[in-house]
PyMOL Python script that loads the backbone (N, CA, C, O; Angstrom):
from pymol import cmd

cmd.read_pdbstr("""\
ATOM      1  N   UNK A   1     -32.903 -28.441 -13.655  1.00  0.00           N
ATOM      2  CA  UNK A   1     -32.936 -27.411 -12.792  1.00  0.00           C
ATOM      3  C   UNK A   1     -31.548 -26.790 -12.986  1.00  0.00           C
ATOM      4  O   UNK A   1     -31.369 -25.598 -13.235  1.00  0.00           O
ATOM      5  N   UNK A   2     -30.462 -27.825 -12.832  1.00  0.00           N
ATOM      6  CA  UNK A   2     -29.035 -27.508 -12.763  1.00  0.00           C
ATOM      7  C   UNK A   2     -28.830 -26.812 -14.529  1.00  0.00           C
ATOM      8  O   UNK A   2     -28.252 -25.790 -14.899  1.00  0.00           O
ATOM      9  N   UNK A   3     -29.383 -27.595 -15.114  1.00  0.00           N
ATOM     10  CA  UNK A   3     -29.195 -26.925 -16.546  1.00  0.00           C
ATOM     11  C   UNK A   3     -29.540 -25.683 -16.823  1.00  0.00           C
ATOM     12  O   UNK A   3     -28.779 -24.998 -17.508  1.00  0.00           O
ATOM     13  N   UNK A   4     -30.553 -25.248 -16.422  1.00  0.00           N
ATOM     14  CA  UNK A   4     -31.405 -23.806 -16.238  1.00  0.00           C
ATOM     15  C   UNK A   4     -30.193 -22.795 -16.048  1.00  0.00           C
ATOM     16  O   UNK A   4     -29.709 -21.962 -16.814  1.00  0.00           O
ATOM     17  N   UNK A   5     -29.862 -23.194 -14.672  1.00  0.00           N
ATOM     18  CA  UNK A   5     -28.884 -22.357 -13.902  1.00  0.00           C
ATOM     19  C   UNK A   5     -27.531 -22.110 -14.657  1.00  0.00           C
ATOM     20  O   UNK A   5     -27.068 -20.970 -14.703  1.00  0.00           O
ATOM     21  N   UNK A   6     -26.852 -23.238 -15.288  1.00  0.00           N
ATOM     22  CA  UNK A   6     -25.908 -23.244 -16.173  1.00  0.00           C
ATOM     23  C   UNK A   6     -26.112 -22.180 -17.361  1.00  0.00           C
ATOM     24  O   UNK A   6     -25.304 -21.280 -17.589  1.00  0.00           O
ATOM     25  N   UNK A   7     -27.312 -22.399 -18.101  1.00  0.00           N
ATOM     26  CA  UNK A   7     -27.769 -21.503 -19.128  1.00  0.00           C
ATOM     27  C   UNK A   7     -27.873 -20.292 -18.588  1.00  0.00           C
ATOM     28  O   UNK A   7     -27.481 -19.475 -19.420  1.00  0.00           O
ATOM     29  N   UNK A   8     -28.247 -19.718 -17.488  1.00  0.00           N
ATOM     30  CA  UNK A   8     -28.216 -18.439 -16.991  1.00  0.00           C
ATOM     31  C   UNK A   8     -27.240 -17.776 -16.585  1.00  0.00           C
ATOM     32  O   UNK A   8     -27.245 -16.546 -16.635  1.00  0.00           O
ATOM     33  N   UNK A   9     -25.934 -18.679 -15.972  1.00  0.00           N
ATOM     34  CA  UNK A   9     -24.819 -18.205 -15.724  1.00  0.00           C
ATOM     35  C   UNK A   9     -23.905 -17.809 -17.062  1.00  0.00           C
ATOM     36  O   UNK A   9     -23.120 -16.867 -17.160  1.00  0.00           O
ATOM     37  N   UNK A  10     -24.239 -18.796 -18.046  1.00  0.00           N
ATOM     38  CA  UNK A  10     -23.384 -18.528 -19.239  1.00  0.00           C
ATOM     39  C   UNK A  10     -24.014 -17.345 -20.167  1.00  0.00           C
ATOM     40  O   UNK A  10     -23.330 -16.709 -20.970  1.00  0.00           O
ATOM     41  N   UNK A  11     -25.287 -17.153 -19.971  1.00  0.00           N
ATOM     42  CA  UNK A  11     -25.933 -15.935 -20.524  1.00  0.00           C
ATOM     43  C   UNK A  11     -25.438 -14.889 -19.968  1.00  0.00           C
ATOM     44  O   UNK A  11     -25.039 -14.014 -20.736  1.00  0.00           O
ATOM     45  N   UNK A  12     -25.319 -14.671 -18.564  1.00  0.00           N
ATOM     46  CA  UNK A  12     -24.784 -13.683 -17.872  1.00  0.00           C
ATOM     47  C   UNK A  12     -23.634 -13.294 -18.002  1.00  0.00           C
ATOM     48  O   UNK A  12     -23.368 -12.093 -17.963  1.00  0.00           O
ATOM     49  N   UNK A  13     -22.592 -14.360 -18.206  1.00  0.00           N
ATOM     50  CA  UNK A  13     -21.099 -13.949 -18.436  1.00  0.00           C
ATOM     51  C   UNK A  13     -20.950 -13.363 -19.885  1.00  0.00           C
ATOM     52  O   UNK A  13     -20.298 -12.345 -20.118  1.00  0.00           O
ATOM     53  N   UNK A  14     -21.499 -13.971 -20.676  1.00  0.00           N
ATOM     54  CA  UNK A  14     -21.306 -13.585 -22.025  1.00  0.00           C
ATOM     55  C   UNK A  14     -21.972 -12.142 -22.121  1.00  0.00           C
ATOM     56  O   UNK A  14     -21.361 -11.427 -22.915  1.00  0.00           O
ATOM     57  N   UNK A  15     -23.009 -11.561 -21.550  1.00  0.00           N
ATOM     58  CA  UNK A  15     -23.355 -10.350 -21.496  1.00  0.00           C
ATOM     59  C   UNK A  15     -22.621  -9.513 -20.729  1.00  0.00           C
ATOM     60  O   UNK A  15     -22.480  -8.342 -21.083  1.00  0.00           O
ATOM     61  N   UNK A  16     -22.173  -9.889 -19.819  1.00  0.00           N
ATOM     62  CA  UNK A  16     -20.959  -8.885 -18.890  1.00  0.00           C
ATOM     63  C   UNK A  16     -19.722  -8.933 -19.663  1.00  0.00           C
ATOM     64  O   UNK A  16     -19.050  -7.932 -19.416  1.00  0.00           O
ATOM     65  N   UNK A  17     -19.140  -9.749 -20.542  1.00  0.00           N
ATOM     66  CA  UNK A  17     -17.869  -9.578 -21.327  1.00  0.00           C
ATOM     67  C   UNK A  17     -18.195  -8.753 -22.428  1.00  0.00           C
ATOM     68  O   UNK A  17     -17.553  -7.732 -22.673  1.00  0.00           O
ATOM     69  N   UNK A  18     -19.240  -9.170 -23.164  1.00  0.00           N
ATOM     70  CA  UNK A  18     -19.780  -8.284 -24.312  1.00  0.00           C
ATOM     71  C   UNK A  18     -19.686  -6.873 -23.943  1.00  0.00           C
ATOM     72  O   UNK A  18     -19.119  -6.138 -24.751  1.00  0.00           O
ATOM     73  N   UNK A  19     -20.131  -6.381 -22.891  1.00  0.00           N
ATOM     74  CA  UNK A  19     -20.738  -5.122 -22.605  1.00  0.00           C
ATOM     75  C   UNK A  19     -18.974  -4.159 -22.208  1.00  0.00           C
ATOM     76  O   UNK A  19     -18.918  -2.943 -22.027  1.00  0.00           O
ATOM     77  N   UNK A  20     -18.101  -4.835 -22.174  1.00  0.00           N
ATOM     78  CA  UNK A  20     -16.707  -4.322 -22.032  1.00  0.00           C
ATOM     79  C   UNK A  20     -16.088  -4.159 -23.163  1.00  0.00           C
ATOM     80  O   UNK A  20     -15.054  -3.491 -23.155  1.00  0.00           O
ATOM     81  N   UNK A  21     -16.534  -4.685 -24.299  1.00  0.00           N
ATOM     82  CA  UNK A  21     -16.061  -4.234 -25.495  1.00  0.00           C
ATOM     83  C   UNK A  21     -16.318  -2.925 -26.083  1.00  0.00           C
ATOM     84  O   UNK A  21     -17.462  -2.554 -25.820  1.00  0.00           O
ATOM     85  N   UNK A  22     -15.725  -2.187 -26.711  1.00  0.00           N
ATOM     86  CA  UNK A  22     -15.825  -0.768 -27.103  1.00  0.00           C
ATOM     87  C   UNK A  22     -16.628  -1.065 -28.558  1.00  0.00           C
ATOM     88  O   UNK A  22     -16.158  -1.833 -29.398  1.00  0.00           O
ATOM     89  N   UNK A  23     -17.806  -0.404 -28.724  1.00  0.00           N
ATOM     90  CA  UNK A  23     -18.200  -0.676 -29.830  1.00  0.00           C
ATOM     91  C   UNK A  23     -17.899   0.047 -31.130  1.00  0.00           C
ATOM     92  O   UNK A  23     -17.922  -0.514 -32.226  1.00  0.00           O
ATOM     93  N   UNK A  24     -17.549   1.629 -30.895  1.00  0.00           N
ATOM     94  CA  UNK A  24     -17.159   2.339 -31.851  1.00  0.00           C
ATOM     95  C   UNK A  24     -15.747   3.036 -31.698  1.00  0.00           C
ATOM     96  O   UNK A  24     -15.763   4.260 -31.820  1.00  0.00           O
ATOM     97  N   UNK A  25     -14.738   2.536 -31.491  1.00  0.00           N
ATOM     98  CA  UNK A  25     -13.740   3.462 -31.064  1.00  0.00           C
ATOM     99  C   UNK A  25     -13.388   4.576 -31.984  1.00  0.00           C
ATOM    100  O   UNK A  25     -13.388   4.392 -33.201  1.00  0.00           O
ATOM    101  N   UNK A  26     -13.076   5.774 -31.431  1.00  0.00           N
ATOM    102  CA  UNK A  26     -12.968   6.712 -32.216  1.00  0.00           C
ATOM    103  C   UNK A  26     -11.525   7.216 -31.437  1.00  0.00           C
ATOM    104  O   UNK A  26     -11.262   6.973 -30.259  1.00  0.00           O
ATOM    105  N   UNK A  27     -10.706   7.937 -32.339  1.00  0.00           N
ATOM    106  CA  UNK A  27      -9.542   8.464 -31.900  1.00  0.00           C
ATOM    107  C   UNK A  27      -9.919   9.809 -30.846  1.00  0.00           C
ATOM    108  O   UNK A  27     -10.884  10.573 -30.840  1.00  0.00           O
ATOM    109  N   UNK A  28      -8.877   9.731 -30.101  1.00  0.00           N
ATOM    110  CA  UNK A  28      -8.829  10.990 -29.070  1.00  0.00           C
ATOM    111  C   UNK A  28      -8.450  12.121 -29.681  1.00  0.00           C
ATOM    112  O   UNK A  28      -7.679  12.112 -30.641  1.00  0.00           O
ATOM    113  N   UNK A  29      -9.001  13.278 -29.135  1.00  0.00           N
ATOM    114  CA  UNK A  29      -8.640  14.673 -29.744  1.00  0.00           C
ATOM    115  C   UNK A  29      -7.118  14.760 -28.853  1.00  0.00           C
ATOM    116  O   UNK A  29      -7.004  14.445 -27.669  1.00  0.00           O
ATOM    117  N   UNK A  30      -6.035  15.253 -29.717  1.00  0.00           N
ATOM    118  CA  UNK A  30      -4.648  15.657 -29.183  1.00  0.00           C
ATOM    119  C   UNK A  30      -4.214  16.873 -30.096  1.00  0.00           C
ATOM    120  O   UNK A  30      -4.676  17.026 -31.227  1.00  0.00           O
ATOM    121  N   UNK A  31      -3.463  17.570 -29.627  1.00  0.00           N
ATOM    122  CA  UNK A  31      -2.801  18.665 -30.246  1.00  0.00           C
ATOM    123  C   UNK A  31      -1.333  18.330 -30.404  1.00  0.00           C
ATOM    124  O   UNK A  31      -0.907  17.550 -29.552  1.00  0.00           O
ATOM    125  N   UNK A  32      -0.387  18.793 -31.399  1.00  0.00           N
ATOM    126  CA  UNK A  32       0.825  18.594 -31.346  1.00  0.00           C
ATOM    127  C   UNK A  32       1.361  20.235 -31.056  1.00  0.00           C
ATOM    128  O   UNK A  32       1.020  21.205 -31.733  1.00  0.00           O
ATOM    129  N   UNK A  33       2.264  20.257 -29.900  1.00  0.00           N
ATOM    130  CA  UNK A  33       2.694  21.330 -29.610  1.00  0.00           C
ATOM    131  C   UNK A  33       4.239  21.308 -30.042  1.00  0.00           C
ATOM    132  O   UNK A  33       4.989  20.361 -29.805  1.00  0.00           O
ATOM    133  N   UNK A  34       4.595  22.438 -30.681  1.00  0.00           N
ATOM    134  CA  UNK A  34       6.053  22.780 -30.795  1.00  0.00           C
ATOM    135  C   UNK A  34       6.717  24.073 -30.179  1.00  0.00           C
ATOM    136  O   UNK A  34       6.744  25.168 -30.739  1.00  0.00           O
ATOM    137  N   UNK A  35       7.266  23.768 -28.897  1.00  0.00           N
ATOM    138  CA  UNK A  35       7.720  24.830 -28.170  1.00  0.00           C
ATOM    139  C   UNK A  35       8.979  24.904 -27.630  1.00  0.00           C
ATOM    140  O   UNK A  35       9.489  23.784 -27.634  1.00  0.00           O
ATOM    141  N   UNK A  36       9.705  25.755 -27.161  1.00  0.00           N
ATOM    142  CA  UNK A  36      10.780  25.822 -26.665  1.00  0.00           C
ATOM    143  C   UNK A  36      10.483  25.932 -25.027  1.00  0.00           C
ATOM    144  O   UNK A  36       9.759  26.745 -24.454  1.00  0.00           O
ATOM    145  N   UNK A  37      11.098  25.095 -24.590  1.00  0.00           N
ATOM    146  CA  UNK A  37      11.027  24.671 -23.076  1.00  0.00           C
ATOM    147  C   UNK A  37      11.727  25.856 -22.310  1.00  0.00           C
ATOM    148  O   UNK A  37      12.933  26.086 -22.396  1.00  0.00           O
ATOM    149  N   UNK A  38      10.821  26.595 -21.536  1.00  0.00           N
ATOM    150  CA  UNK A  38      11.665  27.705 -20.583  1.00  0.00           C
ATOM    151  C   UNK A  38      11.721  27.294 -19.361  1.00  0.00           C
ATOM    152  O   UNK A  38      12.750  27.410 -18.696  1.00  0.00           O
ATOM    153  N   UNK A  39      10.542  26.719 -18.869  1.00  0.00           N
ATOM    154  CA  UNK A  39      10.454  26.330 -17.419  1.00  0.00           C
ATOM    155  C   UNK A  39      10.026  24.673 -17.365  1.00  0.00           C
ATOM    156  O   UNK A  39       9.448  24.017 -18.231  1.00  0.00           O
ATOM    157  N   UNK A  40      10.457  24.304 -16.211  1.00  0.00           N
ATOM    158  CA  UNK A  40       9.905  22.579 -16.340  1.00  0.00           C
ATOM    159  C   UNK A  40       9.628  22.797 -14.594  1.00  0.00           C
ATOM    160  O   UNK A  40      10.520  23.191 -13.842  1.00  0.00           O
ATOM    161  N   UNK A  41       8.506  22.525 -14.228  1.00  0.00           N
ATOM    162  CA  UNK A  41       8.117  22.225 -12.905  1.00  0.00           C
ATOM    163  C   UNK A  41       7.033  21.011 -12.799  1.00  0.00           C
ATOM    164  O   UNK A  41       6.431  20.501 -13.743  1.00  0.00           O
ATOM    165  N   UNK A  42       6.917  20.627 -11.224  1.00  0.00           N
ATOM    166  CA  UNK A  42       6.159  19.637 -11.027  1.00  0.00           C
ATOM    167  C   UNK A  42       4.761  20.100 -10.821  1.00  0.00           C
ATOM    168  O   UNK A  42       4.405  20.728  -9.824  1.00  0.00           O
ATOM    169  N   UNK A  43       3.816  19.691 -12.020  1.00  0.00           N
ATOM    170  CA  UNK A  43       2.444  20.574 -12.010  1.00  0.00           C
ATOM    171  C   UNK A  43       1.288  19.390 -11.702  1.00  0.00           C
ATOM    172  O   UNK A  43       0.330  19.096 -12.417  1.00  0.00           O
ATOM    173  N   UNK A  44       1.646  18.858 -10.529  1.00  0.00           N
ATOM    174  CA  UNK A  44       0.493  17.861 -10.255  1.00  0.00           C
ATOM    175  C   UNK A  44       1.300  16.907  -9.313  1.00  0.00           C
ATOM    176  O   UNK A  44       2.437  17.011  -8.853  1.00  0.00           O
ATOM    177  N   UNK A  45       0.267  15.870  -9.168  1.00  0.00           N
ATOM    178  CA  UNK A  45       0.901  14.867  -8.415  1.00  0.00           C
ATOM    179  C   UNK A  45       1.930  13.822  -9.414  1.00  0.00           C
ATOM    180  O   UNK A  45       1.523  12.887 -10.104  1.00  0.00           O
ATOM    181  N   UNK A  46       3.083  14.193  -9.295  1.00  0.00           N
ATOM    182  CA  UNK A  46       4.176  13.467 -10.027  1.00  0.00           C
ATOM    183  C   UNK A  46       4.016  13.777 -11.500  1.00  0.00           C
ATOM    184  O   UNK A  46       4.460  13.006 -12.351  1.00  0.00           O
ATOM    185  N   UNK A  47       3.403  14.867 -11.799  1.00  0.00           N
ATOM    186  CA  UNK A  47       3.457  15.067 -13.307  1.00  0.00           C
ATOM    187  C   UNK A  47       4.610  16.178 -13.450  1.00  0.00           C
ATOM    188  O   UNK A  47       4.945  16.983 -12.581  1.00  0.00           O
ATOM    189  N   UNK A  48       5.225  16.019 -14.943  1.00  0.00           N
ATOM    190  CA  UNK A  48       6.085  17.010 -15.310  1.00  0.00           C
ATOM    191  C   UNK A  48       5.461  17.980 -16.078  1.00  0.00           C
ATOM    192  O   UNK A  48       4.775  17.593 -17.024  1.00  0.00           O
ATOM    193  N   UNK A  49       5.601  19.557 -15.780  1.00  0.00           N
ATOM    194  CA  UNK A  49       4.957  20.285 -16.926  1.00  0.00           C
ATOM    195  C   UNK A  49       6.120  21.217 -17.258  1.00  0.00           C
ATOM    196  O   UNK A  49       6.995  21.719 -16.552  1.00  0.00           O
ATOM    197  N   UNK A  50       5.795  21.298 -18.794  1.00  0.00           N
ATOM    198  CA  UNK A  50       6.884  22.074 -19.549  1.00  0.00           C
ATOM    199  C   UNK A  50       6.048  23.680 -20.150  1.00  0.00           C
ATOM    200  O   UNK A  50       4.882  23.775 -20.533  1.00  0.00           O
ATOM    201  N   UNK A  51       6.866  24.558 -20.083  1.00  0.00           N
ATOM    202  CA  UNK A  51       6.052  25.809 -20.417  1.00  0.00           C
ATOM    203  C   UNK A  51       7.019  26.833 -20.945  1.00  0.00           C
ATOM    204  O   UNK A  51       8.102  26.999 -20.383  1.00  0.00           O
ATOM    205  N   UNK A  52       6.681  27.499 -21.965  1.00  0.00           N
ATOM    206  CA  UNK A  52       7.537  28.489 -22.765  1.00  0.00           C
ATOM    207  C   UNK A  52       7.007  29.949 -22.411  1.00  0.00           C
ATOM    208  O   UNK A  52       5.955  30.153 -21.805  1.00  0.00           O
ATOM    209  N   UNK A  53       7.652  30.683 -22.750  1.00  0.00           N
ATOM    210  CA  UNK A  53       7.226  32.102 -22.329  1.00  0.00           C
ATOM    211  C   UNK A  53       5.970  32.848 -22.527  1.00  0.00           C
ATOM    212  O   UNK A  53       5.319  33.629 -21.832  1.00  0.00           O
ATOM    213  N   UNK A  54       5.795  32.137 -24.204  1.00  0.00           N
ATOM    214  CA  UNK A  54       4.321  32.581 -24.657  1.00  0.00           C
ATOM    215  C   UNK A  54       3.235  31.916 -23.753  1.00  0.00           C
ATOM    216  O   UNK A  54       2.097  32.384 -23.791  1.00  0.00           O
ATOM    217  N   UNK A  55       3.474  31.010 -23.059  1.00  0.00           N
ATOM    218  CA  UNK A  55       2.373  30.739 -22.335  1.00  0.00           C
ATOM    219  C   UNK A  55       1.629  29.313 -22.642  1.00  0.00           C
ATOM    220  O   UNK A  55       0.715  28.884 -21.937  1.00  0.00           O
ATOM    221  N   UNK A  56       2.179  28.597 -23.863  1.00  0.00           N
ATOM    222  CA  UNK A  56       1.969  27.184 -23.881  1.00  0.00           C
ATOM    223  C   UNK A  56       2.490  26.216 -22.832  1.00  0.00           C
ATOM    224  O   UNK A  56       3.566  26.338 -22.247  1.00  0.00           O
ATOM    225  N   UNK A  57       1.469  25.087 -22.635  1.00  0.00           N
ATOM    226  CA  UNK A  57       2.219  24.337 -21.436  1.00  0.00           C
ATOM    227  C   UNK A  57       1.693  22.926 -22.061  1.00  0.00           C
ATOM    228  O   UNK A  57       0.682  22.652 -22.709  1.00  0.00           O
ATOM    229  N   UNK A  58       2.865  22.089 -21.573  1.00  0.00           N
ATOM    230  CA  UNK A  58       2.540  20.515 -22.074  1.00  0.00           C
ATOM    231  C   UNK A  58       2.851  19.961 -20.752  1.00  0.00           C
ATOM    232  O   UNK A  58       3.366  20.669 -19.886  1.00  0.00           O
ATOM    233  N   UNK A  59       2.567  18.745 -20.559  1.00  0.00           N
ATOM    234  CA  UNK A  59       2.871  18.078 -19.305  1.00  0.00           C
ATOM    235  C   UNK A  59       2.918  16.525 -19.571  1.00  0.00           C
ATOM    236  O   UNK A  59       2.076  16.103 -20.364  1.00  0.00           O
ATOM    237  N   UNK A  60       3.654  15.763 -19.100  1.00  0.00           N
ATOM    238  CA  UNK A  60       3.875  14.354 -18.913  1.00  0.00           C
ATOM    239  C   UNK A  60       2.995  13.935 -17.714  1.00  0.00           C
ATOM    240  O   UNK A  60       3.183  14.475 -16.624  1.00  0.00           O
ATOM    241  N   UNK A  61       2.105  13.056 -17.865  1.00  0.00           N
ATOM    242  CA  UNK A  61       1.554  12.544 -16.809  1.00  0.00           C
ATOM    243  C   UNK A  61       1.974  11.293 -15.708  1.00  0.00           C
ATOM    244  O   UNK A  61       1.973  10.133 -16.121  1.00  0.00           O
ATOM    245  N   UNK A  62       2.273  11.548 -14.515  1.00  0.00           N
ATOM    246  CA  UNK A  62       2.872  10.854 -13.560  1.00  0.00           C
ATOM    247  C   UNK A  62       4.318  10.563 -14.283  1.00  0.00           C
ATOM    248  O   UNK A  62       4.773   9.419 -14.305  1.00  0.00           O
ATOM    249  N   UNK A  63       4.808  11.349 -14.701  1.00  0.00           N
ATOM    250  CA  UNK A  63       6.279  10.890 -15.286  1.00  0.00           C
ATOM    251  C   UNK A  63       7.440  10.886 -14.179  1.00  0.00           C
ATOM    252  O   UNK A  63       8.528  10.368 -14.431  1.00  0.00           O
ATOM    253  N   UNK A  64       7.145  11.525 -12.865  1.00  0.00           N
ATOM    254  CA  UNK A  64       7.960  11.207 -11.903  1.00  0.00           C
ATOM    255  C   UNK A  64       7.827   9.937 -11.005  1.00  0.00           C
ATOM    256  O   UNK A  64       8.482   9.680  -9.994  1.00  0.00           O
ATOM    257  N   UNK A  65       6.872   9.221 -11.570  1.00  0.00           N
ATOM    258  CA  UNK A  65       6.775   7.867 -10.947  1.00  0.00           C
ATOM    259  C   UNK A  65       7.672   6.852 -11.749  1.00  0.00           C
ATOM    260  O   UNK A  65       7.662   5.680 -11.374  1.00  0.00           O
ATOM    261  N   UNK A  66       8.248   7.124 -12.551  1.00  0.00           N
ATOM    262  CA  UNK A  66       9.133   6.432 -13.336  1.00  0.00           C
ATOM    263  C   UNK A  66      10.324   6.606 -13.397  1.00  0.00           C
ATOM    264  O   UNK A  66      10.832   6.722 -14.512  1.00  0.00           O
ATOM    265  N   UNK A  67      11.065   6.671 -12.318  1.00  0.00           N
ATOM    266  CA  UNK A  67      12.444   6.732 -12.409  1.00  0.00           C
ATOM    267  C   UNK A  67      13.065   7.990 -12.974  1.00  0.00           C
ATOM    268  O   UNK A  67      14.278   7.986 -13.182  1.00  0.00           O
ATOM    269  N   UNK A  68      12.313   9.118 -13.255  1.00  0.00           N
ATOM    270  CA  UNK A  68      12.901  10.208 -13.648  1.00  0.00           C
ATOM    271  C   UNK A  68      12.816  11.376 -12.506  1.00  0.00           C
ATOM    272  O   UNK A  68      11.950  11.412 -11.632  1.00  0.00           O
ATOM    273  N   UNK A  69      13.722  12.192 -12.648  1.00  0.00           N
ATOM    274  CA  UNK A  69      13.608  13.427 -11.891  1.00  0.00           C
ATOM    275  C   UNK A  69      13.482  14.752 -12.697  1.00  0.00           C
ATOM    276  O   UNK A  69      13.799  14.709 -13.886  1.00  0.00           O
ATOM    277  N   UNK A  70      13.121  15.732 -12.251  1.00  0.00           N
ATOM    278  CA  UNK A  70      12.973  16.930 -12.561  1.00  0.00           C
ATOM    279  C   UNK A  70      14.282  17.522 -13.097  1.00  0.00           C
ATOM    280  O   UNK A  70      14.268  18.292 -14.058  1.00  0.00           O
ATOM    281  N   UNK A  71      15.274  17.207 -12.554  1.00  0.00           N
ATOM    282  CA  UNK A  71      16.802  17.837 -12.723  1.00  0.00           C
ATOM    283  C   UNK A  71      16.978  16.972 -14.274  1.00  0.00           C
ATOM    284  O   UNK A  71      17.385  17.594 -15.255  1.00  0.00           O
ATOM    285  N   UNK A  72      16.641  15.552 -14.363  1.00  0.00           N
ATOM    286  CA  UNK A  72      16.748  14.862 -15.857  1.00  0.00           C
ATOM    287  C   UNK A  72      16.156  15.472 -16.723  1.00  0.00           C
ATOM    288  O   UNK A  72      16.705  15.569 -17.821  1.00  0.00           O
ATOM    289  N   UNK A  73      14.655  16.168 -16.475  1.00  0.00           N
ATOM    290  CA  UNK A  73      14.055  16.414 -17.657  1.00  0.00           C
ATOM    291  C   UNK A  73      14.657  17.826 -17.960  1.00  0.00           C
ATOM    292  O   UNK A  73      14.572  18.188 -19.133  1.00  0.00           O
ATOM    293  N   UNK A  74      15.285  18.721 -17.018  1.00  0.00           N
ATOM    294  CA  UNK A  74      15.843  20.050 -17.165  1.00  0.00           C
ATOM    295  C   UNK A  74      17.028  19.978 -18.034  1.00  0.00           C
ATOM    296  O   UNK A  74      17.174  20.757 -18.975  1.00  0.00           O
ATOM    297  N   UNK A  75      18.022  18.903 -17.690  1.00  0.00           N
ATOM    298  CA  UNK A  75      19.239  18.742 -18.443  1.00  0.00           C
ATOM    299  C   UNK A  75      19.036  18.529 -19.877  1.00  0.00           C
ATOM    300  O   UNK A  75      19.894  18.932 -20.662  1.00  0.00           O
ATOM    301  N   UNK A  76      17.690  17.770 -20.408  1.00  0.00           N
ATOM    302  CA  UNK A  76      17.475  17.126 -21.726  1.00  0.00           C
ATOM    303  C   UNK A  76      16.673  18.018 -22.379  1.00  0.00           C
ATOM    304  O   UNK A  76      16.589  17.911 -23.602  1.00  0.00           O
ATOM    305  N   UNK A  77      15.921  19.084 -21.676  1.00  0.00           N
ATOM    306  CA  UNK A  77      14.802  19.861 -22.582  1.00  0.00           C
ATOM    307  C   UNK A  77      14.633  21.235 -22.317  1.00  0.00           C
ATOM    308  O   UNK A  77      13.903  21.994 -22.955  1.00  0.00           O
ATOM    309  N   UNK A  78      15.266  21.495 -21.451  1.00  0.00           N
ATOM    310  CA  UNK A  78      15.505  23.003 -21.024  1.00  0.00           C
ATOM    311  C   UNK A  78      16.141  23.807 -22.230  1.00  0.00           C
ATOM    312  O   UNK A  78      17.186  23.506 -22.808  1.00  0.00           O
ATOM    313  N   UNK A  79      15.212  25.026 -22.539  1.00  0.00           N
ATOM    314  CA  UNK A  79      15.698  25.658 -23.777  1.00  0.00           C
ATOM    315  C   UNK A  79      15.851  25.148 -25.070  1.00  0.00           C
ATOM    316  O   UNK A  79      16.476  25.763 -25.934  1.00  0.00           O
ATOM    317  N   UNK A  80      15.285  23.991 -25.271  1.00  0.00           N
ATOM    318  CA  UNK A  80      15.511  23.446 -26.692  1.00  0.00           C
ATOM    319  C   UNK A  80      13.833  23.564 -27.148  1.00  0.00           C
ATOM    320  O   UNK A  80      12.924  23.939 -26.407  1.00  0.00           O
ATOM    321  N   UNK A  81      13.723  23.171 -28.447  1.00  0.00           N
ATOM    322  CA  UNK A  81      12.843  23.034 -29.271  1.00  0.00           C
ATOM    323  C   UNK A  81      12.230  21.696 -29.028  1.00  0.00           C
ATOM    324  O   UNK A  81      13.059  20.789 -29.104  1.00  0.00           O
ATOM    325  N   UNK A  82      10.839  21.263 -28.718  1.00  0.00           N
ATOM    326  CA  UNK A  82      10.659  19.909 -28.530  1.00  0.00           C
ATOM    327  C   UNK A  82       8.959  19.927 -29.043  1.00  0.00           C
ATOM    328  O   UNK A  82       8.271  20.945 -28.968  1.00  0.00           O
ATOM    329  N   UNK A  83       8.501  18.726 -29.519  1.00  0.00           N
ATOM    330  CA  UNK A  83       7.377  18.480 -29.885  1.00  0.00           C
ATOM    331  C   UNK A  83       6.526  17.569 -28.967  1.00  0.00           C
ATOM    332  O   UNK A  83       6.909  16.435 -28.677  1.00  0.00           O
ATOM    333  N   UNK A  84       5.475  18.040 -28.561  1.00  0.00           N
ATOM    334  CA  UNK A  84       4.553  17.260 -27.779  1.00  0.00           C
ATOM    335  C   UNK A  84       3.246  17.036 -28.261  1.00  0.00           C
ATOM    336  O   UNK A  84       2.593  17.864 -28.897  1.00  0.00           O
ATOM    337  N   UNK A  85       2.859  15.848 -27.932  1.00  0.00           N
ATOM    338  CA  UNK A  85       1.493  15.432 -28.460  1.00  0.00           C
ATOM    339  C   UNK A  85       0.655  15.412 -27.101  1.00  0.00           C
ATOM    340  O   UNK A  85      -0.539  15.111 -27.116  1.00  0.00           O
TER     341      UNK A  85
END
""", "prot")
cmd.dss("prot")
cmd.show_as("cartoon", "prot")
cmd.util.cbc("prot")
cmd.orient("prot")
């Protein structure tokens, strides 16, 4: 009886761990933007958004959680050409 329970537990654990593995990983879609940053603002919950006059927008998700401030982003990127993925 105990042997059967052990086999069932091992089978369930093996199944649960193998179901977490990605079978066919595919690269995510992404765009590379080359923009001149004209405006920087908070674009969501602690996100930083960069915008150019032509309307292109890029953002860094949760950037303000990691010791950065909007002022730092403005000083380093405002009115400069930048590449965003």
